[in-house]
C-alpha positions as CSV (number, residue, x, y, z in Angstrom):
1,M,0.0,0.0,0.0
2,Y,1.2,3.5,-0.6
3,D,2.4,5.7,2.3
4,V,0.8,9.0,2.9
5,R,3.1,11.8,1.7
6,E,3.0,15.6,1.8
7,S,4.3,15.9,-1.7
8,W,4.6,13.5,-4.6
9,T,7.1,13.4,-7.4
10,D,5.9,13.2,-11.0
11,E,7.4,9.8,-11.3
12,R,5.6,8.6,-8.1
13,L,2.3,10.0,-9.3
14,D,2.8,8.2,-12.7
15,D,3.4,4.9,-10.8
16,F,0.3,5.5,-8.6
17,R,-1.8,6.3,-11.7
18,G,-0.6,3.1,-13.4
19,E,-1.5,1.0,-10.3
20,V,-5.0,2.6,-10.1
21,N,-5.6,1.9,-13.8
22,R,-4.4,-1.7,-13.4
23,R,-6.8,-2.3,-10.5
24,F,-9.8,-0.7,-12.3
25,D,-9.1,-2.8,-15.4
26,K,-9.2,-5.9,-13.2
27,V,-12.5,-4.7,-11.6
28,D,-14.0,-4.1,-15.1
29,S,-13.1,-7.6,-16.2
30,E,-14.7,-9.1,-13.1
31,L,-17.9,-7.0,-13.6
32,G,-18.0,-8.3,-17.2
33,R,-18.0,-11.9,-15.9
34,V,-20.8,-11.1,-13.4
35,N,-22.8,-9.5,-16.2
36,D,-22.4,-12.6,-18.4
37,R,-23.6,-14.8,-15.5
38,L,-26.6,-12.6,-14.8
39,D,-27.5,-12.6,-18.5
40,G,-27.5,-16.4,-18.4
41,L,-29.7,-16.5,-15.3
42,H,-32.1,-14.0,-16.8
43,R,-32.4,-16.2,-19.9
44,A,-33.0,-19.3,-17.9
45,M,-35.7,-17.6,-15.8
46,L,-37.5,-16.5,-19.0
47,Q,-37.4,-20.0,-20.4
48,I,-38.6,-21.6,-17.2
49,G,-41.4,-18.9,-16.8
50,G,-42.4,-19.5,-20.4
51,G,-42.6,-23.2,-19.9
52,I,-44.8,-22.8,-16.9
53,V,-47.1,-20.5,-18.8
54,V,-47.4,-23.0,-21.7
55,A,-48.0,-25.8,-19.2
56,L,-50.7,-23.9,-17.5
57,I,-52.4,-23.0,-20.7
58,G,-52.2,-26.6,-21.8
59,L,-53.7,-27.8,-18.5
60,I,-56.5,-25.3,-18.7
61,A,-57.2,-26.2,-22.4
62,T,-57.5,-29.9,-21.5
63,Q,-60.0,-29.2,-18.7
64,L,-62.5,-27.3,-20.9
């Protein structure tokens, strides 16, 4: 971790900026993976919900 300093050199600020950018890139990639998983979950929920609706319509149609 970085020490608290009263003044920073340009080189040190560049190092700090590079480290911050690297960490944000890692977070961005992890969020991309989470979004992909949520998309898959959403798709599965729609398919299951659609199947239940079709099954209920079929059940109602056979009882008429």
